[in-house]
PyMOL commands that place a pseudoatom at each C-alpha (Angstrom):
pseudoatom trace, name=CA, resn=MET, resi=1, chain=A, elem=C, hetatm=0, pos=[61.108, -39.885, 168.577]
pseudoatom trace, name=CA, resn=ALA, resi=2, chain=A, elem=C, hetatm=0, pos=[59.311, -43.148, 166.900]
pseudoatom trace, name=CA, resn=ARG, resi=3, chain=A, elem=C, hetatm=0, pos=[61.611, -45.751, 164.749]
pseudoatom trace, name=CA, resn=THR, resi=4, chain=A, elem=C, hetatm=0, pos=[61.051, -45.719, 161.887]
pseudoatom trace, name=CA, resn=ARG, resi=5, chain=A, elem=C, hetatm=0, pos=[61.181, -49.655, 160.709]
pseudoatom trace, name=CA, resn=THR, resi=6, chain=A, elem=C, hetatm=0, pos=[62.496, -51.140, 157.451]
pseudoatom trace, name=CA, resn=ALA, resi=7, chain=A, elem=C, hetatm=0, pos=[61.520, -54.320, 155.768]
pseudoatom trace, name=CA, resn=PRO, resi=8, chain=A, elem=C, hetatm=0, pos=[64.014, -56.936, 156.619]
pseudoatom trace, name=CA, resn=GLU, resi=9, chain=A, elem=C, hetatm=0, pos=[66.581, -57.479, 153.724]
pseudoatom trace, name=CA, resn=ALA, resi=10, chain=A, elem=C, hetatm=0, pos=[66.707, -60.803, 152.031]
pseudoatom trace, name=CA, resn=PRO, resi=11, chain=A, elem=C, hetatm=0, pos=[69.502, -63.446, 152.623]
pseudoatom trace, name=CA, resn=SER, resi=12, chain=A, elem=C, hetatm=0, pos=[72.789, -62.392, 150.980]
pseudoatom trace, name=CA, resn=GLY, resi=13, chain=A, elem=C, hetatm=0, pos=[72.831, -64.085, 147.401]
pseudoatom trace, name=CA, resn=ALA, resi=14, chain=A, elem=C, hetatm=0, pos=[68.512, -65.003, 147.706]
pseudoatom trace, name=CA, resn=SER, resi=15, chain=A, elem=C, hetatm=0, pos=[66.274, -63.370, 145.267]
pseudoatom trace, name=CA, resn=ALA, resi=16, chain=A, elem=C, hetatm=0, pos=[62.821, -62.635, 146.262]
pseudoatom trace, name=CA, resn=LYS, resi=17, chain=A, elem=C, hetatm=0, pos=[61.018, -64.350, 144.551]
pseudoatom trace, name=CA, resn=ALA, resi=18, chain=A, elem=C, hetatm=0, pos=[57.923, -62.773, 142.544]
pseudoatom trace, name=CA, resn=PRO, resi=19, chain=A, elem=C, hetatm=0, pos=[54.496, -63.389, 142.635]
pseudoatom trace, name=CA, resn=ALA, resi=20, chain=A, elem=C, hetatm=0, pos=[53.663, -65.999, 139.589]
pseudoatom trace, name=CA, resn=ARG, resi=21, chain=A, elem=C, hetatm=0, pos=[51.265, -64.282, 136.244]
pseudoatom trace, name=CA, resn=THR, resi=22, chain=A, elem=C, hetatm=0, pos=[49.482, -65.538, 134.370]
pseudoatom trace, name=CA, resn=PRO, resi=23, chain=A, elem=C, hetatm=0, pos=[50.572, -65.184, 130.739]
pseudoatom trace, name=CA, resn=ARG, resi=24, chain=A, elem=C, hetatm=0, pos=[47.970, -62.609, 129.362]
pseudoatom trace, name=CA, resn=ARG, resi=25, chain=A, elem=C, hetatm=0, pos=[46.478, -63.702, 125.792]
pseudoatom trace, name=CA, resn=PRO, resi=26, chain=A, elem=C, hetatm=0, pos=[46.747, -60.868, 123.045]
pseudoatom trace, name=CA, resn=PRO, resi=27, chain=A, elem=C, hetatm=0, pos=[43.363, -58.975, 123.060]
pseudoatom trace, name=CA, resn=ALA, resi=28, chain=A, elem=C, hetatm=0, pos=[42.648, -59.619, 119.398]
pseudoatom trace, name=CA, resn=ASP, resi=29, chain=A, elem=C, hetatm=0, pos=[42.304, -63.145, 120.929]
pseudoatom trace, name=CA, resn=ARG, resi=30, chain=A, elem=C, hetatm=0, pos=[39.903, -62.527, 123.532]
pseudoatom trace, name=CA, resn=TYR, resi=31, chain=A, elem=C, hetatm=0, pos=[37.897, -60.408, 121.032]
pseudoatom trace, name=CA, resn=ASP, resi=32, chain=A, elem=C, hetatm=0, pos=[37.413, -63.429, 118.561]
pseudoatom trace, name=CA, resn=GLU, resi=33, chain=A, elem=C, hetatm=0, pos=[37.096, -65.834, 121.220]
pseudoatom trace, name=CA, resn=ARG, resi=34, chain=A, elem=C, hetatm=0, pos=[34.022, -63.230, 122.195]
pseudoatom trace, name=CA, resn=ARG, resi=35, chain=A, elem=C, hetatm=0, pos=[32.729, -62.826, 119.274]
pseudoatom trace, name=CA, resn=ASN, resi=36, chain=A, elem=C, hetatm=0, pos=[32.553, -66.407, 118.629]
pseudoatom trace, name=CA, resn=GLN, resi=37, chain=A, elem=C, hetatm=0, pos=[30.863, -67.490, 121.801]
pseudoatom trace, name=CA, resn=LEU, resi=38, chain=A, elem=C, hetatm=0, pos=[28.211, -64.333, 120.494]
pseudoatom trace, name=CA, resn=ALA, resi=39, chain=A, elem=C, hetatm=0, pos=[27.916, -66.093, 117.246]
pseudoatom trace, name=CA, resn=GLU, resi=40, chain=A, elem=C, hetatm=0, pos=[26.944, -69.219, 119.015]
pseudoatom trace, name=CA, resn=SER, resi=41, chain=A, elem=C, hetatm=0, pos=[24.278, -67.568, 121.523]
pseudoatom trace, name=CA, resn=ALA, resi=42, chain=A, elem=C, hetatm=0, pos=[22.756, -65.806, 118.271]
pseudoatom trace, name=CA, resn=LEU, resi=43, chain=A, elem=C, hetatm=0, pos=[22.881, -69.167, 115.964]
pseudoatom trace, name=CA, resn=GLN, resi=44, chain=A, elem=C, hetatm=0, pos=[19.234, -70.466, 117.725]
pseudoatom trace, name=CA, resn=THR, resi=45, chain=A, elem=C, hetatm=0, pos=[17.859, -67.624, 117.761]
pseudoatom trace, name=CA, resn=LEU, resi=46, chain=A, elem=C, hetatm=0, pos=[18.647, -66.165, 114.339]
pseudoatom trace, name=CA, resn=GLY, resi=47, chain=A, elem=C, hetatm=0, pos=[17.554, -70.029, 112.700]
pseudoatom trace, name=CA, resn=GLU, resi=48, chain=A, elem=C, hetatm=0, pos=[14.277, -70.423, 114.345]
pseudoatom trace, name=CA, resn=LEU, resi=49, chain=A, elem=C, hetatm=0, pos=[13.419, -66.024, 112.990]
pseudoatom trace, name=CA, resn=GLY, resi=50, chain=A, elem=C, hetatm=0, pos=[15.137, -65.491, 109.798]
pseudoatom trace, name=CA, resn=TYR, resi=51, chain=A, elem=C, hetatm=0, pos=[17.499, -62.835, 108.183]
pseudoatom trace, name=CA, resn=ALA, resi=52, chain=A, elem=C, hetatm=0, pos=[14.250, -60.497, 108.351]
pseudoatom trace, name=CA, resn=ARG, resi=53, chain=A, elem=C, hetatm=0, pos=[12.395, -61.409, 112.014]
pseudoatom trace, name=CA, resn=THR, resi=54, chain=A, elem=C, hetatm=0, pos=[15.634, -60.780, 114.403]
pseudoatom trace, name=CA, resn=SER, resi=55, chain=A, elem=C, hetatm=0, pos=[17.629, -57.825, 115.508]
pseudoatom trace, name=CA, resn=LEU, resi=56, chain=A, elem=C, hetatm=0, pos=[20.425, -57.510, 118.245]
pseudoatom trace, name=CA, resn=ARG, resi=57, chain=A, elem=C, hetatm=0, pos=[17.984, -56.816, 120.752]
pseudoatom trace, name=CA, resn=GLU, resi=58, chain=A, elem=C, hetatm=0, pos=[15.901, -60.035, 120.313]
pseudoatom trace, name=CA, resn=ILE, resi=59, chain=A, elem=C, hetatm=0, pos=[19.669, -61.900, 119.910]
pseudoatom trace, name=CA, resn=ALA, resi=60, chain=A, elem=C, hetatm=0, pos=[20.146, -60.266, 123.330]
pseudoatom trace, name=CA, resn=ASN, resi=61, chain=A, elem=C, hetatm=0, pos=[16.976, -61.084, 125.132]
pseudoatom trace, name=CA, resn=ASN, resi=62, chain=A, elem=C, hetatm=0, pos=[17.631, -64.981, 124.200]
pseudoatom trace, name=CA, resn=SER, resi=63, chain=A, elem=C, hetatm=0, pos=[21.617, -64.962, 125.873]
pseudoatom trace, name=CA, resn=GLN, resi=64, chain=A, elem=C, hetatm=0, pos=[23.135, -64.286, 128.131]
pseudoatom trace, name=CA, resn=PHE, resi=65, chain=A, elem=C, hetatm=0, pos=[24.484, -61.317, 126.843]
pseudoatom trace, name=CA, resn=SER, resi=66, chain=A, elem=C, hetatm=0, pos=[23.534, -57.607, 127.541]
pseudoatom trace, name=CA, resn=HIS, resi=67, chain=A, elem=C, hetatm=0, pos=[22.021, -55.921, 123.970]
pseudoatom trace, name=CA, resn=GLY, resi=68, chain=A, elem=C, hetatm=0, pos=[24.942, -53.717, 124.633]
pseudoatom trace, name=CA, resn=VAL, resi=69, chain=A, elem=C, hetatm=0, pos=[27.533, -56.004, 124.916]
pseudoatom trace, name=CA, resn=VAL, resi=70, chain=A, elem=C, hetatm=0, pos=[26.651, -57.595, 121.823]
pseudoatom trace, name=CA, resn=HIS, resi=71, chain=A, elem=C, hetatm=0, pos=[26.698, -54.294, 120.138]
pseudoatom trace, name=CA, resn=TYR, resi=72, chain=A, elem=C, hetatm=0, pos=[30.043, -53.630, 121.391]
pseudoatom trace, name=CA, resn=TYR, resi=73, chain=A, elem=C, hetatm=0, pos=[31.418, -56.338, 119.220]
pseudoatom trace, name=CA, resn=PHE, resi=74, chain=A, elem=C, hetatm=0, pos=[29.215, -56.246, 116.025]
pseudoatom trace, name=CA, resn=ALA, resi=75, chain=A, elem=C, hetatm=0, pos=[28.156, -52.963, 114.705]
pseudoatom trace, name=CA, resn=ASN, resi=76, chain=A, elem=C, hetatm=0, pos=[24.404, -54.048, 113.019]
pseudoatom trace, name=CA, resn=LYS, resi=77, chain=A, elem=C, hetatm=0, pos=[22.537, -57.097, 112.540]
pseudoatom trace, name=CA, resn=THR, resi=78, chain=A, elem=C, hetatm=0, pos=[24.220, -57.552, 108.944]
pseudoatom trace, name=CA, resn=GLU, resi=79, chain=A, elem=C, hetatm=0, pos=[27.530, -57.670, 110.324]
pseudoatom trace, name=CA, resn=LEU, resi=80, chain=A, elem=C, hetatm=0, pos=[26.557, -60.305, 113.169]
pseudoatom trace, name=CA, resn=ILE, resi=81, chain=A, elem=C, hetatm=0, pos=[24.577, -62.548, 110.907]
pseudoatom trace, name=CA, resn=VAL, resi=82, chain=A, elem=C, hetatm=0, pos=[27.311, -62.502, 108.052]
pseudoatom trace, name=CA, resn=TYR, resi=83, chain=A, elem=C, hetatm=0, pos=[29.826, -63.508, 111.215]
pseudoatom trace, name=CA, resn=CYS, resi=84, chain=A, elem=C, hetatm=0, pos=[27.344, -66.208, 112.507]
pseudoatom trace, name=CA, resn=VAL, resi=85, chain=A, elem=C, hetatm=0, pos=[26.925, -68.847, 108.859]
pseudoatom trace, name=CA, resn=ARG, resi=86, chain=A, elem=C, hetatm=0, pos=[30.051, -67.855, 108.441]
pseudoatom trace, name=CA, resn=HIS, resi=87, chain=A, elem=C, hetatm=0, pos=[31.169, -69.240, 111.226]
pseudoatom trace, name=CA, resn=TYR, resi=88, chain=A, elem=C, hetatm=0, pos=[29.318, -72.059, 111.176]
pseudoatom trace, name=CA, resn=LYS, resi=89, chain=A, elem=C, hetatm=0, pos=[30.037, -73.166, 107.289]
pseudoatom trace, name=CA, resn=ALA, resi=90, chain=A, elem=C, hetatm=0, pos=[33.375, -73.139, 108.122]
pseudoatom trace, name=CA, resn=GLN, resi=91, chain=A, elem=C, hetatm=0, pos=[32.558, -76.048, 110.593]
pseudoatom trace, name=CA, resn=CYS, resi=92, chain=A, elem=C, hetatm=0, pos=[30.596, -77.953, 107.946]
pseudoatom trace, name=CA, resn=VAL, resi=93, chain=A, elem=C, hetatm=0, pos=[33.218, -78.034, 105.474]
pseudoatom trace, name=CA, resn=ARG, resi=94, chain=A, elem=C, hetatm=0, pos=[35.439, -79.780, 107.614]
pseudoatom trace, name=CA, resn=ARG, resi=95, chain=A, elem=C, hetatm=0, pos=[32.976, -82.731, 108.723]
pseudoatom trace, name=CA, resn=TYR, resi=96, chain=A, elem=C, hetatm=0, pos=[33.137, -83.131, 105.096]
pseudoatom trace, name=CA, resn=ASP, resi=97, chain=A, elem=C, hetatm=0, pos=[37.002, -83.369, 104.141]
pseudoatom trace, name=CA, resn=GLY, resi=98, chain=A, elem=C, hetatm=0, pos=[36.985, -86.307, 106.439]
pseudoatom trace, name=CA, resn=LEU, resi=99, chain=A, elem=C, hetatm=0, pos=[35.199, -88.453, 104.305]
pseudoatom trace, name=CA, resn=VAL, resi=100, chain=A, elem=C, hetatm=0, pos=[37.674, -87.459, 101.049]
pseudoatom trace, name=CA, resn=ALA, resi=101, chain=A, elem=C, hetatm=0, pos=[40.817, -88.005, 103.630]
pseudoatom trace, name=CA, resn=HIS, resi=102, chain=A, elem=C, hetatm=0, pos=[39.292, -91.649, 104.432]
pseudoatom trace, name=CA, resn=SER, resi=103, chain=A, elem=C, hetatm=0, pos=[37.111, -92.928, 102.083]
pseudoatom trace, name=CA, resn=THR, resi=104, chain=A, elem=C, hetatm=0, pos=[39.041, -95.713, 99.783]
pseudoatom trace, name=CA, resn=THR, resi=105, chain=A, elem=C, hetatm=0, pos=[35.933, -96.761, 97.461]
pseudoatom trace, name=CA, resn=PRO, resi=106, chain=A, elem=C, hetatm=0, pos=[33.563, -95.367, 95.711]
pseudoatom trace, name=CA, resn=GLU, resi=107, chain=A, elem=C, hetatm=0, pos=[31.073, -96.822, 97.560]
pseudoatom trace, name=CA, resn=GLU, resi=108, chain=A, elem=C, hetatm=0, pos=[32.057, -95.913, 100.813]
pseudoatom trace, name=CA, resn=LEU, resi=109, chain=A, elem=C, hetatm=0, pos=[32.480, -92.463, 99.704]
pseudoatom trace, name=CA, resn=LEU, resi=110, chain=A, elem=C, hetatm=0, pos=[29.523, -92.168, 98.350]
pseudoatom trace, name=CA, resn=THR, resi=111, chain=A, elem=C, hetatm=0, pos=[27.404, -94.128, 101.541]
pseudoatom trace, name=CA, resn=SER, resi=112, chain=A, elem=C, hetatm=0, pos=[29.522, -91.507, 103.797]
pseudoatom trace, name=CA, resn=PHE, resi=113, chain=A, elem=C, hetatm=0, pos=[28.684, -88.561, 101.626]
pseudoatom trace, name=CA, resn=ALA, resi=114, chain=A, elem=C, hetatm=0, pos=[24.470, -89.357, 101.912]
pseudoatom trace, name=CA, resn=ALA, resi=115, chain=A, elem=C, hetatm=0, pos=[24.371, -90.407, 105.229]
pseudoatom trace, name=CA, resn=LYS, resi=116, chain=A, elem=C, hetatm=0, pos=[26.627, -87.084, 106.574]
pseudoatom trace, name=CA, resn=LEU, resi=117, chain=A, elem=C, hetatm=0, pos=[24.209, -84.867, 104.630]
pseudoatom trace, name=CA, resn=VAL, resi=118, chain=A, elem=C, hetatm=0, pos=[21.180, -87.105, 106.396]
pseudoatom trace, name=CA, resn=GLU, resi=119, chain=A, elem=C, hetatm=0, pos=[22.933, -86.325, 109.608]
pseudoatom trace, name=CA, resn=THR, resi=120, chain=A, elem=C, hetatm=0, pos=[23.862, -82.125, 109.233]
pseudoatom trace, name=CA, resn=LEU, resi=121, chain=A, elem=C, hetatm=0, pos=[19.991, -82.299, 108.177]
pseudoatom trace, name=CA, resn=GLN, resi=122, chain=A, elem=C, hetatm=0, pos=[18.450, -84.045, 110.932]
pseudoatom trace, name=CA, resn=LEU, resi=123, chain=A, elem=C, hetatm=0, pos=[20.743, -82.042, 113.686]
pseudoatom trace, name=CA, resn=GLU, resi=124, chain=A, elem=C, hetatm=0, pos=[21.018, -78.900, 111.642]
pseudoatom trace, name=CA, resn=ALA, resi=125, chain=A, elem=C, hetatm=0, pos=[17.912, -77.834, 110.280]
pseudoatom trace, name=CA, resn=PRO, resi=126, chain=A, elem=C, hetatm=0, pos=[17.286, -74.323, 111.138]
pseudoatom trace, name=CA, resn=MET, resi=127, chain=A, elem=C, hetatm=0, pos=[20.877, -73.511, 110.328]
pseudoatom trace, name=CA, resn=HIS, resi=128, chain=A, elem=C, hetatm=0, pos=[20.783, -74.458, 106.684]
pseudoatom trace, name=CA, resn=ARG, resi=129, chain=A, elem=C, hetatm=0, pos=[17.347, -72.206, 106.727]
pseudoatom trace, name=CA, resn=LEU, resi=130, chain=A, elem=C, hetatm=0, pos=[19.325, -69.069, 107.599]
pseudoatom trace, name=CA, resn=TRP, resi=131, chain=A, elem=C, hetatm=0, pos=[21.679, -69.956, 105.043]
pseudoatom trace, name=CA, resn=TYR, resi=132, chain=A, elem=C, hetatm=0, pos=[19.114, -70.282, 102.705]
pseudoatom trace, name=CA, resn=ASP, resi=133, chain=A, elem=C, hetatm=0, pos=[17.262, -66.462, 103.840]
pseudoatom trace, name=CA, resn=LEU, resi=134, chain=A, elem=C, hetatm=0, pos=[20.249, -64.899, 104.021]
pseudoatom trace, name=CA, resn=ARG, resi=135, chain=A, elem=C, hetatm=0, pos=[21.281, -65.827, 100.167]
pseudoatom trace, name=CA, resn=THR, resi=136, chain=A, elem=C, hetatm=0, pos=[18.313, -65.048, 99.021]
pseudoatom trace, name=CA, resn=GLN, resi=137, chain=A, elem=C, hetatm=0, pos=[18.278, -61.753, 100.983]
pseudoatom trace, name=CA, resn=SER, resi=138, chain=A, elem=C, hetatm=0, pos=[21.904, -60.820, 99.324]
pseudoatom trace, name=CA, resn=MET, resi=139, chain=A, elem=C, hetatm=0, pos=[19.911, -61.217, 96.325]
pseudoatom trace, name=CA, resn=PHE, resi=140, chain=A, elem=C, hetatm=0, pos=[17.963, -57.144, 97.358]
pseudoatom trace, name=CA, resn=GLU, resi=141, chain=A, elem=C, hetatm=0, pos=[20.751, -56.600, 100.406]
pseudoatom trace, name=CA, resn=GLU, resi=142, chain=A, elem=C, hetatm=0, pos=[24.034, -55.311, 99.217]
pseudoatom trace, name=CA, resn=PRO, resi=143, chain=A, elem=C, hetatm=0, pos=[26.039, -55.124, 101.651]
pseudoatom trace, name=CA, resn=LEU, resi=144, chain=A, elem=C, hetatm=0, pos=[25.719, -59.474, 102.600]
pseudoatom trace, name=CA, resn=ARG, resi=145, chain=A, elem=C, hetatm=0, pos=[26.838, -59.654, 98.506]
pseudoatom trace, name=CA, resn=GLU, resi=146, chain=A, elem=C, hetatm=0, pos=[30.596, -60.044, 99.570]
pseudoatom trace, name=CA, resn=ALA, resi=147, chain=A, elem=C, hetatm=0, pos=[29.939, -62.532, 102.296]
pseudoatom trace, name=CA, resn=VAL, resi=148, chain=A, elem=C, hetatm=0, pos=[27.603, -64.420, 101.249]
pseudoatom trace, name=CA, resn=LEU, resi=149, chain=A, elem=C, hetatm=0, pos=[29.479, -64.685, 97.714]
pseudoatom trace, name=CA, resn=MET, resi=150, chain=A, elem=C, hetatm=0, pos=[32.487, -65.733, 99.732]
pseudoatom trace, name=CA, resn=ILE, resi=151, chain=A, elem=C, hetatm=0, pos=[30.688, -68.444, 101.764]
pseudoatom trace, name=CA, resn=ASP, resi=152, chain=A, elem=C, hetatm=0, pos=[28.975, -69.571, 98.338]
pseudoatom trace, name=CA, resn=GLN, resi=153, chain=A, elem=C, hetatm=0, pos=[32.182, -70.513, 96.822]
pseudoatom trace, name=CA, resn=THR, resi=154, chain=A, elem=C, hetatm=0, pos=[33.917, -72.642, 100.293]
pseudoatom trace, name=CA, resn=LEU, resi=155, chain=A, elem=C, hetatm=0, pos=[30.882, -74.607, 99.705]
pseudoatom trace, name=CA, resn=GLU, resi=156, chain=A, elem=C, hetatm=0, pos=[31.359, -75.026, 95.539]
pseudoatom trace, name=CA, resn=ASP, resi=157, chain=A, elem=C, hetatm=0, pos=[34.521, -76.256, 96.386]
pseudoatom trace, name=CA, resn=MET, resi=158, chain=A, elem=C, hetatm=0, pos=[34.116, -78.553, 99.207]
pseudoatom trace, name=CA, resn=ILE, resi=159, chain=A, elem=C, hetatm=0, pos=[31.768, -80.068, 97.210]
pseudoatom trace, name=CA, resn=TRP, resi=160, chain=A, elem=C, hetatm=0, pos=[33.676, -80.347, 93.994]
pseudoatom trace, name=CA, resn=ARG, resi=161, chain=A, elem=C, hetatm=0, pos=[36.657, -82.147, 96.610]
pseudoatom trace, name=CA, resn=VAL, resi=162, chain=A, elem=C, hetatm=0, pos=[33.917, -84.690, 97.251]
pseudoatom trace, name=CA, resn=VAL, resi=163, chain=A, elem=C, hetatm=0, pos=[32.907, -85.776, 93.648]
pseudoatom trace, name=CA, resn=SER, resi=164, chain=A, elem=C, hetatm=0, pos=[36.726, -84.796, 92.482]
pseudoatom trace, name=CA, resn=ARG, resi=165, chain=A, elem=C, hetatm=0, pos=[37.781, -87.745, 94.982]
pseudoatom trace, name=CA, resn=TYR, resi=166, chain=A, elem=C, hetatm=0, pos=[34.941, -89.317, 94.142]
pseudoatom trace, name=CA, resn=ALA, resi=167, chain=A, elem=C, hetatm=0, pos=[35.957, -89.775, 90.244]
pseudoatom trace, name=CA, resn=GLU, resi=168, chain=A, elem=C, hetatm=0, pos=[39.414, -91.001, 91.322]
pseudoatom trace, name=CA, resn=LEU, resi=169, chain=A, elem=C, hetatm=0, pos=[38.058, -93.467, 93.598]
pseudoatom trace, name=CA, resn=SER, resi=170, chain=A, elem=C, hetatm=0, pos=[36.168, -94.655, 90.151]
pseudoatom trace, name=CA, resn=GLY, resi=171, chain=A, elem=C, hetatm=0, pos=[39.036, -94.348, 87.867]
pseudoatom trace, name=CA, resn=ALA, resi=172, chain=A, elem=C, hetatm=0, pos=[36.858, -91.356, 85.831]
pseudoatom trace, name=CA, resn=ASP, resi=173, chain=A, elem=C, hetatm=0, pos=[36.615, -87.565, 84.358]
pseudoatom trace, name=CA, resn=VAL, resi=174, chain=A, elem=C, hetatm=0, pos=[34.136, -85.435, 85.994]
pseudoatom trace, name=CA, resn=ALA, resi=175, chain=A, elem=C, hetatm=0, pos=[31.657, -85.322, 83.984]
pseudoatom trace, name=CA, resn=MET, resi=176, chain=A, elem=C, hetatm=0, pos=[30.934, -81.291, 85.430]
pseudoatom trace, name=CA, resn=THR, resi=177, chain=A, elem=C, hetatm=0, pos=[31.957, -78.101, 85.896]
pseudoatom trace, name=CA, resn=PRO, resi=178, chain=A, elem=C, hetatm=0, pos=[32.357, -77.155, 89.977]
pseudoatom trace, name=CA, resn=ALA, resi=179, chain=A, elem=C, hetatm=0, pos=[30.077, -74.667, 89.588]
pseudoatom trace, name=CA, resn=ALA, resi=180, chain=A, elem=C, hetatm=0, pos=[27.348, -76.963, 88.329]
pseudoatom trace, name=CA, resn=ALA, resi=181, chain=A, elem=C, hetatm=0, pos=[27.934, -80.364, 90.396]
pseudoatom trace, name=CA, resn=TYR, resi=182, chain=A, elem=C, hetatm=0, pos=[27.241, -77.670, 93.431]
pseudoatom trace, name=CA, resn=GLY, resi=183, chain=A, elem=C, hetatm=0, pos=[24.146, -76.523, 92.135]
pseudoatom trace, name=CA, resn=VAL, resi=184, chain=A, elem=C, hetatm=0, pos=[23.312, -80.513, 91.366]
pseudoatom trace, name=CA, resn=LEU, resi=185, chain=A, elem=C, hetatm=0, pos=[23.861, -81.462, 94.802]
pseudoatom trace, name=CA, resn=ASP, resi=186, chain=A, elem=C, hetatm=0, pos=[23.209, -77.869, 96.299]
pseudoatom trace, name=CA, resn=GLY, resi=187, chain=A, elem=C, hetatm=0, pos=[19.454, -77.885, 94.988]
pseudoatom trace, name=CA, resn=LEU, resi=188, chain=A, elem=C, hetatm=0, pos=[19.213, -81.500, 96.296]
pseudoatom trace, name=CA, resn=PHE, resi=189, chain=A, elem=C, hetatm=0, pos=[19.848, -81.024, 100.045]
pseudoatom trace, name=CA, resn=GLN, resi=190, chain=A, elem=C, hetatm=0, pos=[17.690, -77.323, 99.523]
pseudoatom trace, name=CA, resn=GLN, resi=191, chain=A, elem=C, hetatm=0, pos=[14.834, -79.794, 98.287]
pseudoatom trace, name=CA, resn=ALA, resi=192, chain=A, elem=C, hetatm=0, pos=[15.272, -82.472, 101.319]
pseudoatom trace, name=CA, resn=LEU, resi=193, chain=A, elem=C, hetatm=0, pos=[15.249, -78.815, 103.503]
pseudoatom trace, name=CA, resn=LEU, resi=194, chain=A, elem=C, hetatm=0, pos=[12.364, -77.679, 102.626]
pseudoatom trace, name=CA, resn=GLY, resi=195, chain=A, elem=C, hetatm=0, pos=[10.354, -81.365, 102.713]
pseudoatom trace, name=CA, resn=TYR, resi=196, chain=A, elem=C, hetatm=0, pos=[11.676, -81.589, 105.848]
pseudoatom trace, name=CA, resn=LEU, resi=197, chain=A, elem=C, hetatm=0, pos=[10.635, -79.031, 107.250]
pseudoatom trace, name=CA, resn=THR, resi=198, chain=A, elem=C, hetatm=0, pos=[7.145, -78.925, 106.101]
pseudoatom trace, name=CA, resn=ALA, resi=199, chain=A, elem=C, hetatm=0, pos=[6.394, -81.805, 104.502]
pseudoatom trace, name=CA, resn=GLU, resi=200, chain=A, elem=C, hetatm=0, pos=[7.126, -85.540, 106.027]
pseudoatom trace, name=CA, resn=PRO, resi=201, chain=A, elem=C, hetatm=0, pos=[11.215, -85.776, 107.674]
pseudoatom trace, name=CA, resn=GLN, resi=202, chain=A, elem=C, hetatm=0, pos=[11.519, -89.330, 107.251]
pseudoatom trace, name=CA, resn=GLU, resi=203, chain=A, elem=C, hetatm=0, pos=[10.554, -89.165, 103.687]
pseudoatom trace, name=CA, resn=ALA, resi=204, chain=A, elem=C, hetatm=0, pos=[12.313, -86.214, 102.716]
pseudoatom trace, name=CA, resn=LEU, resi=205, chain=A, elem=C, hetatm=0, pos=[15.835, -88.047, 104.415]
pseudoatom trace, name=CA, resn=ASP, resi=206, chain=A, elem=C, hetatm=0, pos=[15.336, -91.530, 102.015]
pseudoatom trace, name=CA, resn=THR, resi=207, chain=A, elem=C, hetatm=0, pos=[14.539, -89.644, 99.268]
pseudoatom trace, name=CA, resn=MET, resi=208, chain=A, elem=C, hetatm=0, pos=[17.362, -87.607, 99.494]
pseudoatom trace, name=CA, resn=THR, resi=209, chain=A, elem=C, hetatm=0, pos=[19.795, -89.681, 100.640]
pseudoatom trace, name=CA, resn=ASP, resi=210, chain=A, elem=C, hetatm=0, pos=[18.316, -92.735, 97.420]
pseudoatom trace, name=CA, resn=GLN, resi=211, chain=A, elem=C, hetatm=0, pos=[18.947, -89.254, 95.348]
pseudoatom trace, name=CA, resn=VAL, resi=212, chain=A, elem=C, hetatm=0, pos=[22.441, -88.610, 96.447]
pseudoatom trace, name=CA, resn=HIS, resi=213, chain=A, elem=C, hetatm=0, pos=[23.153, -92.430, 94.831]
pseudoatom trace, name=CA, resn=ALA, resi=214, chain=A, elem=C, hetatm=0, pos=[21.253, -91.697, 91.485]
pseudoatom trace, name=CA, resn=LEU, resi=215, chain=A, elem=C, hetatm=0, pos=[22.883, -88.782, 90.785]
pseudoatom trace, name=CA, resn=MET, resi=216, chain=A, elem=C, hetatm=0, pos=[26.256, -88.860, 92.027]
pseudoatom trace, name=CA, resn=PRO, resi=217, chain=A, elem=C, hetatm=0, pos=[27.304, -91.822, 89.022]
pseudoatom trace, name=CA, resn=LEU, resi=218, chain=A, elem=C, hetatm=0, pos=[25.844, -88.900, 86.332]
pseudoatom trace, name=CA, resn=THR, resi=219, chain=A, elem=C, hetatm=0, pos=[28.360, -86.410, 87.693]
pseudoatom trace, name=CA, resn=LEU, resi=220, chain=A, elem=C, hetatm=0, pos=[31.508, -88.493, 86.016]
pseudoatom trace, name=CA, resn=ARG, resi=221, chain=A, elem=C, hetatm=0, pos=[32.028, -89.557, 82.505]
pseudoatom trace, name=CA, resn=GLY, resi=222, chain=A, elem=C, hetatm=0, pos=[30.631, -92.415, 81.002]
for i in range(1, 222): cmd.bond("trace and resi %d" % i, "trace and resi %d" % (i + 1))
show_as sticks, trace
zoom trace
């Protein structure tokens, strides 16, 4: 009869080493990471085509992800677009907070703010175009409204931090409400975006810079 061979015992006092395991991240972290990857991938297509002309299949065709993967992480086009714009605008807001924190004179803040508006318009015009498209569509499509209003409030708060800091550095009080200050500067930016995309790009940038310098002092009480 053949003998059954047994594995050798570990030496006395020694413990067998288990193979090292890579720590697993919680599933929620992996899920959010993939959604962010999809959002980054989809933004270019959305910025080029706009809300009405973009479908989940179109987004998949212009990315490394299959239509099935896109549909797994986002139930429909509206959910994906809202997530994309919210993801992008959250990054935008943080850029301006640095200007508020580091400027030490009203002139420095004003110059930095105007320069940052020019920079973001040059580098990310399609994303801003998508935002204005989505904001307009929300007037007709109720599923978009909650997210659009939330994003709009975030942008208003961001502008108010800039205006409030400008007033503080100027030793003056703000003469406008947060909504009014946001309306003035957002309208200025939207006009510049339209000119940049459809008319004379450099002229639109120069005009916006001049108007920011002219209008910001008007937000303060004389």
